N, C-alpha and C positions, 0 to 999 in steps of 0.2 A: 952391723951398720944400723939396722932398724932400732935396736936397743939404744944406740947412741943418739939417734934422732929423737926418739921418744923421751929420753932423759933431758935432752937439750930443750925441747919444746915445753916439757913440763916445768923446767926451771924458769924459762922465760915467762910463763904464765903466772908465776907467783907474784910478779911485780906488775905495776901499772904498765900497760902497753900503749906506747905512743909511736905509731908507725904510719908510713905512707900506705894507706889501706885500700884506696880505690884501685880498681883494675886499670891496666893500660891497654891501648888499642893501637894497632898499626894503620888500620883503615878508618881513622877518626873522621875523615872528611865525609864518610857515609854514616857516621854514628854521632852526630852533633847533639841530637835530642837527649842522649844519655847523660850529657854533662852540662847542657845549657838550656834552661827553660825558655829563654828568649827566642829560641829556634822555632818554637811551635807555630805552625801555619806559614812558614817562610817560603814554601814551595808553591803556594796557591793551589794545593791539591791535597787529597788524603794520602798520606805516605806511611807505609809500614816498613819496618826494618828489623832484621834479626842478625845478630853477630854471635858466632861461637869461636872461642879462642882456647887453644890448648897450648900452654906455655911450657917450655923446657921439657919436651917429650923425652921420656926415658928416666926422669927423676921421679921417684915415688912421692906422691903427695904434692906435686907441682900444681900451680894454679890452673883451674879450668873455669872459664867464664862464659856465661850465656846471657845475652841481652835481647830484649824485645821492646820495640818502641812503636808507637803510632801517634801521629799528630795531624791536625787538620785546621784550616782557616774557617772563620765564620764572621758574619757581620751582625752587629747589634747596636741599636741606638745611633745609627749612622756612622759607626766607626768599625775598623777592622780589628779582629782579634784572632787568637790562635789557642788551641787546647791540645794537650798531649798526655799520653800515658807511657810510663817507663817501668819495666820489670827487669831486675838484674839478679842473677844467681852467680855467686863467686865462691868457689870451693878451693881451699888451700889446706893440704894435709887433712887433719881431722876436724877442721873448722869450716862451716858453711854459712855464708852471709847471703840473705835474700832481702831485697828491698823492692818496694812497689809504691808508686805515687803518681799524682796528677800534677800537670803544669798548666799555667795560664800565661798568655802574653798579649799585651796591648801593642798593636802594630801601627806605627806612625809613618806616613810618607815622608821621605827625606831624600832630596835630590832625585837621582834616577832609580832609587830603590826604596826599601822600607826598613825601619828600625823596630825590632821587637824588644820590648821590655817585659821580662817574665819573672815569675816566681813559681816555686813548686813546694809541695809538701809530701813527705815520704815516710812510710813505716819501715823500720829496719828490724830484721830478725837475725840474731846471731846464735847459731846452734853448734854445740860441741858433741862429737861422738868419738870417743877415744878409748884406748885400752892402755892404762898406765902400767909401766914396767919399772921396777926398782931393783937395784943390785941387792943380792942376798935375800930377796923376797920380803923386804921391809914393807910393812903395811902402810900404804900411802894414805889411807883414810884417817890415820892418826894426825895428819897435818891438816888443820882446818883451812889453810890458805889454798890448798889444791882443790880445784873444782871436781865435781863428780864426773863419771865417764860419759854421762848423757845429760847435757844441760842446754837450756834455751832461754833467751831473754829478748824482749821486745823494746823498741824505742821509737820516738818520732823525731823527724829532722826536717829542715827546710833549706832551700837554695834560691839564689837569685841570678839573673843573667841578662845581658843585652846582646842582641845579634843583629847585624846589619847585612842585608843581602840585596845586591843589584844583579843585573844580567850576567856580568862577568867577574864579579868580585864579592867576597864575603869576609866578615871579621866578627869575632865574638869575644866576650869577656864574661866569666861567670865565677861564682863562688858556691861551693857545696858544703854541707854540714855546718850551716850557720850556727845552729844551736849547740854544736859540739857535744852530743849526748854522751853521758857516762853510762855504759851498759854493764851492769853488774849481775853476775850469776847468783851471788849471795853477798850479804853484808861484809863478811870476813874473807871472801874468796876473791879470785882474780877478777879484775874489771878492765874494760876497754874504753879508753877515752878516745872518741873519734875526733880526729883533728880536722880543722877547717881546711878545705882544699880550694885551690885557685886554678882556673884554666883560661888560657888565652889562645885563640886560634885565628888564622887568616889564610886566605887562598885566592887565586884568580885564574882566569883563562887568558892565555896570550896567543893571538893568532899567528900563524906562519904565512909564508908566501902562498902556499897552497891552502885555500880556505877549508879544505877537508881535514887539515891537521891543526891541532892546537896543543900547547903545552900548559899543564896545570900544576904549578908549584903550590905548596901549602906548608904550613908550620903549626905545630902544637907545642905550647909551653905549659907545663903542669907542675904545681908546687904545693906542698903542705906547710910552707913557711920555714921548714928546716932543710928539706931535700927538694931538689928540682929535677925535672926531666924535660929534655928538649928533643922533639922528633921533627925532622924535615923530610918531605916527600916531593918527588917530581914525577908526574905522569905525562905520557904522551898519548893524546886521544886522536882517534881516526873517525871522522864522520859522526862524532858524538856517540858512537856505538861500541867501539872497542878501545881499551886502554891498557897500558902496561908501563911500569916504571920502577923506580928504586927509591929507597929512603934510608935515613941514618938516624939512629937513636943514640944520643951522646953517651959515651961510656957504657954502651950496652950491646948494640946489635946493628947490623946492616939489614935492609929489608928489600925483598923483591915482591912486586905486585902485578896482578893481571886481572882483567875483568871484561865483561861484555854486557851490553844492553840487549837482552834476548828479543823482546818484543813488547810493545805497548807499555813501556815504563818498568818492566821487570829486569832488574839488574842483579848480576851475580859476580862476586869478586873473591879473590884469594890472595893472601899475603903470607910470606914465609920470612921469619926472622932468623938470621944466622948470628948466634951469640958469639962474640969474639973475646969475652972476658974469661977469667980463670974458672968461672962456673962451668964452662964448656967441658972440662975434663970429667965431669960427673954424668954426662949423658952422651949416647952415641947416635941418637936420631938426628942431630944437627941443630935443632933449635925449636922454634915455636910455629904453630900453624893457626891461621885465622881465616874463617869463611864468613862471607857477608852475602845476604840476600835482601833486596829491597824492592818495593813495588809502590808506585805512585799512580793515582788515577783521579780524574776529575768527576765530581758528582754532577751529572747532567739533570737539571730540573725539567720536568715535563711542562710544556706550555699548558696553561690553564685555558680550556676552551670556554669562552663566555657565550652564553645563549641569551638572546634578547627576544622578547615577545612583542609582536606588533600590537599596538593599542586597538587595532581594528577587531582583535579577537579576544579582548579582555572581557 
């Protein structure tokens, strides 16, 4: 089986690769900074978030994604702004993608909330660490189109986005990989054309008869212009401290979620994806696991104590 997978992946890499390359998330409502620079500063607090996702547990080489983001608001020249940092590590098989970049958003008051208009710049690193196996012991190095067993290439990319947030509603639209960088290991070897991606998201809080309970539906639409993915979630929240719910990813999986606000803005969440497609027959662990930790806090500025001297003692 390993030999078959190695041969298949090696064959695919000979050609230009156009694929839906960005990782997917089930708890996207807590991970907006990773896909939309317009989100920066939208919580009026310094917010840190980490997400770790292990997909299709039981399949060798299945995607493993880790994301860390931090964003904060600030004021300058009489206007509101936001800044953020995003670091993503995405490993699939023998390929590891690492991206890191900064985001900026101009935040404009609009109705009961604020609209963030953002842009980001990111450095991408695609690394390959493989052991090529060929039938009959054929020397794979004789084919110049096959990359070496240890390769690495860097590139630069940009993204834009708008994000609107009010007390009980949010919506966002963003585009990643605007520059569509062509990452080449070598002139005559495999190269990866990163496609432009589009994200649309929306969510709200709906009160129930008991004010301690709320329903939080949300939606994420994700497309690279060729293939699309739609994920819808509904969480029930109690006292804004505990939540649980379910989701559905079209033609892929059903999702179960649970989370808790531990104390002072520290949140922990977990999601389990149950894959119902034919892919399920290749793993026994049931699906995918995703853990989220976030923490938001306000920066309290110390009051400046002003001292005045009496003119009597000058």
